[in-house]
C-alpha positions in Angstrom: -40.1 -14.3 -1.0 -38.6 -11.2 0.6 -35.5 -12.5 2.2 -32.9 -10.1 4.8 -31.2 -7.7 3.3 -27.7 -7.5 2.4 -25.3 -6.2 4.6 -23.3 -3.4 2.9 -20.0 -1.9 4.2 -18.6 1.7 2.1 -15.7 3.2 2.9 -15.7 6.8 1.7 -14.7 10.1 2.3 -16.6 12.0 0.3 -20.2 12.6 1.4 -22.1 13.4 -2.2 -20.6 9.8 -3.3 -22.0 8.2 0.3 -25.0 9.8 -1.0 -25.1 8.4 -5.2 -23.9 5.0 -3.7 -27.1 5.3 -1.5 -29.5 6.2 -5.1 -27.6 3.8 -7.0 -28.1 0.9 -5.0 -31.6 1.8 -4.3 -32.3 2.2 -8.0 -30.9 -1.3 -8.5 -33.3 -2.9 -6.4 -30.9 -4.2 -3.9 -32.6 -4.7 -0.4 -29.7 -3.4 1.4 -28.1 -1.7 4.9 -25.2 0.2 4.5 -22.6 0.9 7.0 -20.4 3.5 6.4 -16.3 4.6 7.0 -15.2 7.7 6.8 -11.5 6.5 6.5 -9.1 3.6 6.0 -7.8 2.8 9.4 -11.8 2.8 11.0 -12.6 0.0 7.9 -9.2 -1.7 9.0 -10.3 -1.3 12.9 -14.3 -2.9 12.2 -12.3 -5.8 9.6 -10.2 -6.9 13.0 -13.5 -6.3 15.6 -15.2 -8.5 13.4 -12.7 -11.0 13.6 -12.3 -10.8 17.5 -16.3 -11.5 17.5 -16.6 -15.1 15.8 -20.9 -15.0 16.1 -20.8 -11.7 14.3 -21.7 -12.0 10.7 -19.4 -10.5 8.3 -21.1 -8.0 5.6 -21.6 -9.5 2.0 -20.4 -7.0 0.4 -16.9 -4.0 0.8 -17.6 -1.5 -1.2 -14.1 0.8 -1.0 -12.7 3.9 -2.4 -8.8 4.2 -3.1 -8.0 7.3 -1.9 -9.1 7.5 1.9 -7.5 9.6 4.5 -5.6 7.5 7.0 -4.8 4.4 4.9 -5.9 3.6 1.6 -7.9 1.6 0.2 -5.2 -0.4 -1.2 -4.3 -0.7 2.6 -7.2 -1.7 3.4 -7.9 -4.3 0.9 -5.0 -5.6 1.6 -5.6 -6.1 5.0 -8.6 -7.7 4.8 -7.9 -10.3 2.4 -5.6 -11.7 5.7 -8.7 -11.9 7.3 -9.8 -15.6 7.6 -13.6 -14.7 8.1 -13.6 -11.5 5.3 -11.0 -12.9 2.3 -14.3 -14.2 0.7 -16.4 -11.1 0.6 -16.6 -9.6 -2.7 -15.0 -6.1 -3.1 -15.8 -3.8 -5.6 -13.5 -0.2 -6.0 -15.1 2.4 -6.7 -12.9 5.0 -7.2 -12.1 8.1 -10.0 -9.1 6.5 -10.4 -8.1 5.5 -14.2 -5.0 4.6 -13.7 -4.3 1.2 -15.1 -1.5 0.3 -12.3 -4.5 1.3 -9.8 -6.9 -1.5 -11.5 -3.5 -4.0 -12.0 -2.7 -3.2 -8.3 -6.4 -4.0 -6.7 -7.0 -6.8 -9.0 -3.8 -8.6 -7.3 -5.0 -7.6 -4.1 -8.1 -9.5 -4.8 -10.7 -7.2 -5.3 -14.1 -8.5 -7.2 -14.7 -5.4 -9.9 -13.3 -2.2 -10.2 -15.6 0.9 -10.8 -14.4 4.1 -12.3 -17.1 7.0 -10.9 -18.1 8.3 -13.6 -19.2 12.0 -14.1 -22.1 11.2 -15.2 -25.6 10.8 -13.0 -27.1 8.1 -15.0 -23.2 5.9 -15.3 -22.8 6.1 -11.9 -26.7 4.6 -11.4 -25.1 1.5 -13.1 -23.8 0.0 -9.7 -27.0 -0.1 -8.4 -27.0 -2.4 -11.4 -23.4 -4.2 -11.0 -24.5 -4.5 -6.9 -27.6 -6.2 -7.1 -25.9 -8.9 -9.6 -22.9 -9.9 -7.3 -25.0 -9.9 -4.2 -27.9 -11.9 -5.9 -24.6 -14.1 -7.6 -23.4 -14.5 -4.4 -27.0 -15.5 -2.6 -27.5 -18.1 -5.0 -23.9 -19.8 -5.1 -24.4 -20.1 -1.4 -27.7 -21.9 -1.1 -26.7 -24.2 -3.7 
């Protein structure tokens, strides 16, 4: 059974991290298309654009850095959770921050998972497995 690719949105301003995310998703066996936004403002604009287009499909997952230009990841997450169409989209916070305050804030704002960007490549690649499991679980929940 070859199902359609998962639509994933990545909000990340660091090109090396965008590359690593793609690598991690591929190594995790995720069939995906990736739409990348380099700052929080563009992500908020995209959320609003999809809210206006009633026929447009919401992505299956949002990968969100916290430290973004123009609008922070927390601001993007807060905006997303206020949206009727986006509020149930799973969000994986993808950040270099290990701050308990950031973890608590993003949990309160409704983030699904918190993934601290590790310095070692093998640890970063675990993101692919995490995303794969979230998406497959979400797809099987949607079909039941």
